[in-house]
C-alpha positions in Angstrom: 87.8 102.7 119.1 87.3 99.3 121.1 87.4 99.3 124.7 87.4 96.9 127.5 85.2 94.0 127.6 82.8 94.7 130.6 82.6 98.3 129.7 82.9 99.6 133.0 85.5 102.2 132.6 83.5 104.3 130.4 86.7 105.7 129.2 87.2 108.0 125.6 90.2 107.7 124.1 89.2 111.0 122.4 89.7 112.8 125.9 93.3 111.2 126.2 93.9 113.0 122.3 92.9 116.3 123.5 94.4 116.1 127.2 97.8 114.9 125.4 98.1 117.9 122.9 98.2 120.0 126.2 101.1 118.0 127.9 104.7 119.6 126.7 108.1 118.3 127.6 107.7 120.5 130.5 105.5 118.4 132.3 106.2 117.0 135.8 107.6 113.9 134.5 107.7 112.5 138.0 104.0 112.5 138.9 103.3 110.8 136.0 106.0 108.3 134.9 107.8 105.5 136.7 111.5 106.0 136.3 113.6 104.6 133.3 116.9 103.6 134.5 119.8 104.5 131.7 120.0 102.2 129.3 124.0 101.6 129.6 123.4 97.9 128.6 121.9 98.2 124.8 120.5 94.6 125.6 117.9 96.2 127.9 114.7 97.3 126.4 111.5 98.9 127.8 108.2 97.7 127.0 104.9 99.9 128.1 101.6 98.2 126.9 98.2 97.7 127.1 95.5 95.4 126.5 95.0 93.1 129.7 92.2 95.4 130.3 90.5 94.4 126.8 91.9 90.9 126.6 92.8 88.6 129.8 95.6 86.6 129.6 97.7 89.1 127.8 99.7 89.6 130.8 100.5 86.0 131.2 101.8 85.7 127.5 104.1 88.7 127.7 105.5 87.3 131.3 106.2 83.8 129.1 107.6 85.8 126.6 109.9 88.0 128.7 111.2 84.8 130.9 111.7 82.8 127.3 113.7 85.5 125.5 117.3 85.2 125.7 118.9 88.3 122.9 117.9 91.2 125.7 116.5 92.0 129.2 113.0 93.0 128.3 111.1 95.0 130.9 107.1 95.4 130.8 104.9 97.7 132.3 101.4 97.5 132.3 99.6 101.2 131.4 96.5 102.4 132.8 93.8 103.0 130.0 93.9 106.4 131.2 97.5 107.3 130.2 97.8 105.1 127.3 98.7 108.0 124.8 99.4 111.2 127.4 101.9 108.9 129.3 104.0 108.1 126.1 103.9 111.9 124.2 104.7 113.0 127.6 107.9 110.7 127.9 108.6 110.9 124.2 108.9 114.9 124.6 111.3 114.5 127.3 113.5 111.9 125.5 112.7 109.2 128.0 109.9 107.4 126.4 110.4 103.5 126.0 111.8 101.6 123.3 108.4 99.9 122.9 105.3 101.2 123.1 100.9 99.9 122.7 99.8 101.8 120.1 96.2 101.9 119.5 94.9 102.2 115.7 94.7 105.2 113.5 94.6 109.0 114.7 95.3 107.2 118.6 99.4 106.6 117.3 98.7 108.9 114.3 99.2 112.1 116.1 102.6 110.8 117.6 103.8 109.9 114.0 103.4 113.7 113.1 104.8 114.8 116.7 107.9 112.2 115.4 107.6 110.3 118.6 107.6 106.9 116.5 110.0 104.9 114.1 108.9 104.0 110.7 109.4 99.9 110.8 110.0 99.9 107.4 113.4 98.3 107.3 113.8 97.8 111.1 111.4 94.8 111.0 111.6 92.1 108.5 109.2 93.0 105.7 107.5 89.3 105.7 106.9 89.4 109.6 105.8 93.3 109.6 103.1 92.4 106.6 101.9 88.8 108.0 101.1 90.9 111.6 98.3 92.5 109.6 99.1 95.9 110.9 96.2 97.5 108.8 96.1 100.7 106.7 95.7 103.1 109.2 99.2 102.1 110.0 100.6 103.9 107.6 101.6 107.4 106.6 104.2 108.9 103.7 104.5 105.1 102.6 105.8 104.1 106.1 104.1 101.9 108.4 104.5 102.7 112.4 102.9 99.8 113.8 103.3 95.9 114.0 99.8 94.2 114.4 99.9 92.6 118.1 95.9 90.8 118.2 93.0 91.8 115.5 89.6 93.1 116.6 87.0 92.7 114.0 84.3 94.9 114.1 81.0 93.0 113.5 77.5 92.7 113.8 75.7 89.7 115.9 72.5 88.1 115.9 70.8 85.2 118.2 70.3 82.3 116.0 67.4 81.2 118.5 65.6 84.4 118.2 65.8 84.0 114.2 64.4 80.4 114.6 61.4 81.6 117.0 60.5 84.4 114.4 60.9 81.8 111.3 63.8 83.4 110.2 66.6 81.3 108.4 69.4 81.4 111.7 71.8 80.3 108.7 71.5 83.0 106.8 71.2 86.8 108.5 70.0 89.6 106.4 72.6 90.9 103.8 70.7 94.0 102.3 68.6 96.7 103.8 65.6 95.3 103.2 66.1 92.2 104.2 67.0 93.7 107.9 63.5 95.3 107.8 61.9 92.1 106.9 63.6 90.6 109.3 62.8 93.4 112.2 59.7 92.9 111.0 59.4 89.3 111.6 61.1 89.9 115.2 58.8 92.6 116.3 55.6 90.5 115.1 56.9 87.8 117.6 57.4 90.1 120.5 61.3 90.5 120.2 62.8 93.5 120.1 64.5 93.2 116.8 68.0 95.4 116.7 69.8 98.0 119.0 71.8 97.9 122.5 72.8 100.4 124.5 73.8 103.7 123.7 73.9 105.7 127.0 77.6 105.9 127.0 77.5 106.5 123.2 80.0 104.4 121.9 77.1 102.4 120.2 76.8 105.5 118.1 80.8 105.2 116.9 80.6 101.9 116.1 77.1 102.2 114.2 79.2 104.9 112.3 82.1 102.8 111.6 80.1 100.2 109.7 77.3 102.7 108.2 79.6 105.6 107.0 81.7 103.0 105.2 79.3 102.0 103.0 78.9 105.3 100.7 82.4 105.8 100.4 85.4 104.3 98.5 88.0 104.6 100.7 89.4 105.8 104.1 90.7 108.7 102.6 87.3 109.7 101.6 86.2 109.6 105.0 89.0 112.1 106.1 88.0 114.4 103.2 84.5 115.1 105.8 87.0 116.7 108.3 89.3 118.7 106.1 86.6 120.3 104.2 86.6 118.3 100.7 83.5 116.8 101.0 80.6 117.6 103.6 78.6 115.8 105.8 75.3 117.8 104.5 75.3 115.7 101.3 72.9 113.5 101.9 75.3 110.3 101.2 77.4 111.4 104.1 74.2 111.7 106.5 72.9 108.3 105.4 73.9 106.8 108.3 71.4 108.6 110.8 69.0 108.9 108.3 68.8 105.0 108.2 69.2 104.8 112.1 66.0 107.3 111.8 64.4 104.9 110.3 64.6 101.7 112.7 63.4 104.2 115.4 60.5 105.4 113.5 59.9 101.3 112.7 60.2 101.1 116.4 63.0 98.7 116.0 65.4 99.4 118.4 65.0 97.8 122.3 63.2 100.6 124.1 65.6 100.7 127.5 68.5 101.4 124.6 69.0 104.7 125.8 69.7 103.6 129.4 71.9 100.8 128.9 75.9 101.0 127.8 77.5 99.7 125.2 78.0 95.9 126.4 75.3 95.1 128.7 73.5 96.4 125.5 75.4 93.1 123.7 74.9 91.0 126.6 71.3 91.1 125.7 71.6 89.9 122.3 73.5 86.9 124.2 71.2 86.4 126.8 68.1 86.0 124.0 66.5 89.2 125.0 67.4 91.1 121.8 67.8 90.3 118.1 70.9 91.7 116.7 73.3 94.5 117.0 77.0 95.6 117.1 79.8 93.8 118.7 83.4 92.7 118.1 85.3 89.6 117.6 87.3 89.4 120.7 83.8 88.7 122.8 82.6 85.8 120.1 84.5 83.1 122.2 83.1 83.8 125.2 79.6 84.5 123.8 79.7 81.3 121.5 80.7 79.3 124.7 77.6 81.4 127.1 75.0 80.9 124.2 75.6 77.2 123.3 76.9 78.3 120.2 73.8 80.2 119.1 75.2 83.4 118.0 75.7 84.2 114.9 78.1 86.7 113.3 77.5 89.2 109.9 78.4 91.9 108.2 75.9 95.1 108.5 73.0 94.7 105.7 74.3 97.3 102.7 72.3 99.9 101.7 75.3 102.2 100.4 76.9 101.6 97.1 80.3 102.9 98.0 83.2 100.4 97.1 83.6 99.3 100.9 80.4 98.6 101.1 79.1 95.0 102.2 82.8 94.2 103.5 83.9 93.2 106.7 85.8 95.4 109.3 89.0 94.3 110.7 90.7 96.8 113.3 93.9 95.7 115.1 95.8 96.6 118.0 99.8 96.7 117.7 103.1 97.9 119.0 105.4 100.4 117.3 109.2 101.5 118.4 110.2 104.8 120.0 112.3 107.7 118.2 114.3 107.7 122.1 115.3 103.6 121.7 119.0 103.7 121.6 118.9 100.1 120.2 115.8 100.1 117.7 117.4 97.0 115.9 117.1 94.9 119.1 113.6 96.4 119.9 112.3 95.1 116.4 114.1 91.8 116.7 111.9 91.2 120.4 108.6 92.4 118.1 109.8 89.6 115.6 110.1 87.1 118.2 106.4 87.7 119.3 105.4 86.9 115.6 107.6 83.7 115.7 105.2 80.3 115.5 106.1 79.5 119.2 105.1 82.5 120.5 102.0 82.8 118.3 101.0 79.3 119.6 101.4 80.7 123.6 99.4 83.7 122.5 96.6 81.7 121.7 97.3 79.2 124.8 97.1 82.2 127.2 94.2 84.1 125.7 91.9 82.0 124.0 92.2 84.5 121.1 93.6 84.9 117.6 97.1 86.7 117.3 97.4 89.4 114.6 99.4 87.0 112.1 98.3 85.5 108.7 100.7 82.5 109.1 98.7 81.6 112.1 97.2 78.0 111.8 93.4 78.6 112.5 92.6 74.9 112.5 93.4 75.0 116.4 90.1 76.7 116.3 87.2 74.4 117.5 84.5 76.7 118.1 82.7 76.8 114.6 81.1 80.1 115.5 84.6 81.5 115.8 86.4 79.6 113.2 83.4 80.7 110.8 83.8 84.6 112.0 87.7 84.9 111.6 87.7 83.0 108.1 85.2 86.0 107.2 86.7 88.6 108.8 90.6 87.8 109.3 91.1 85.4 106.1 89.2 87.3 103.2 89.2 91.1 102.1 88.3 93.6 104.6 88.4 97.2 105.3 89.4 99.3 108.3 87.6 100.9 110.8 86.4 104.5 109.9 85.7 106.0 112.7 89.7 105.6 113.5 90.2 108.7 111.8 87.7 111.1 113.6 89.3 114.0 115.3 88.5 114.1 119.4 86.6 117.4 119.1 84.3 115.9 116.6 84.0 112.4 117.9 82.9 113.8 121.9 80.7 116.9 119.9 79.4 115.1 117.0 79.7 111.6 117.1 78.4 110.8 120.0 75.3 112.9 120.6 74.2 112.6 117.0 73.4 108.4 117.1 72.2 109.7 120.8 69.6 112.1 119.6 68.4 110.4 116.8 67.9 107.3 118.9 65.9 109.4 121.7 63.7 111.3 118.6 65.4 114.8 119.2 67.3 115.0 115.7 66.6 113.8 112.2 69.2 112.4 110.3 69.6 115.2 108.3 69.9 117.3 111.4 72.5 114.8 112.5 74.4 115.8 109.7 74.0 119.2 110.2 75.6 119.4 113.5 78.2 116.8 112.0 79.1 119.5 109.6 79.1 122.2 111.8 81.7 120.5 114.8 83.9 119.5 111.5 83.8 122.9 110.5 85.5 123.9 114.0 87.6 121.8 114.2 89.1 122.7 111.1 88.9 126.3 112.0 91.0 125.4 115.5 93.3 123.1 114.2 94.8 124.1 110.9 98.2 122.1 111.4 96.3 118.9 112.0 94.4 119.7 108.7 97.3 119.7 106.6 98.5 116.4 108.0 94.9 114.7 107.7 95.1 115.7 104.1 98.3 114.2 103.7 97.0 111.1 105.5 94.3 111.0 103.3 96.4 110.9 100.0 98.2 107.8 101.6 94.8 106.2 102.6 93.0 106.9 98.8 95.8 105.5 97.0 
């Protein structure tokens, strides 16, 4: 999950998944949705989208794209964060969904796939265009891809180079192993610098930490899903090690003391401001954070301790777009999506947002900031892995994923106890959601291939 860059809305997409499950075809659409005109003209497309909240400039990009597109009339509607999932699913159940829909990654759109609300893009979009958009592995189910990538969201760790210099660390060579991380934390602490952390009051720091850390002990994303279907168990030490490592940081007093009283993004701001050594962040922040710090922000992969095949590899998430099964002209919708991936549109995307579009053919030589250029080379143009937190069921997210990390940081539970809580909640989810469990099992096979 990624969030609003200012972190002010305090929203959880997991609650949207829970709420959308209760919405049926009989919901009062007049209170939820803007009226869609009858699409008598096959060249009129409706598109519901999200992202201006996270990446300012997208509205200007879309306005320019619609203005300059001649093959169809495209009517766009920016969705409120709180209804991105529920609004689409309600409209789809009533047969009144837009042609093109914005889609978060993983379970956030996969539930709509299982409900039959999204068309596979294979055969609709040109294969080379779809592949170049880098939709990520979590957009696939049953040998089909359901999202086109729109813009990427690298999941990263950042550090303050000035603070590294002050502690006598090599600012051009951040720690790569857990032992190196602990040694770096010792040096930072010895200089009176809070070594590591951020803000966990809203819980999201724990989600991001989980996404980086669980990946170290698994060989595939399908293995992460096995923890929810019951094939594997969070009580196994290797599957709760992420929380024991967090406990270790707490015991060494390496976490910033105000961590539990800060939200996610204010915590990241501490690193940029030179008040905290290291912590989690996202790639879309890097251009602005690099500018604010005069290029003194460094990007790194979480230092490794695990021995899984996914350990030590950069994580690349992506926001995306799909085509509704309600679309009366999916070919026209696909043509517009291909237009958004054209070289001319990719350049406009960069011009309007200052961020990188999701396309492997984009000429990154246009990037002048060395920090951004280096980050994208490592995350976007090298081998990367999916963000495993995107497969977490909603009930587990709220009742285990967020509170475990919060309680470990507060010293209320151990890493092992966090694993016990995680196993308990995963079992309860299985008991109450047998249909979802079966879909997860099928998905796990795709993601383990």
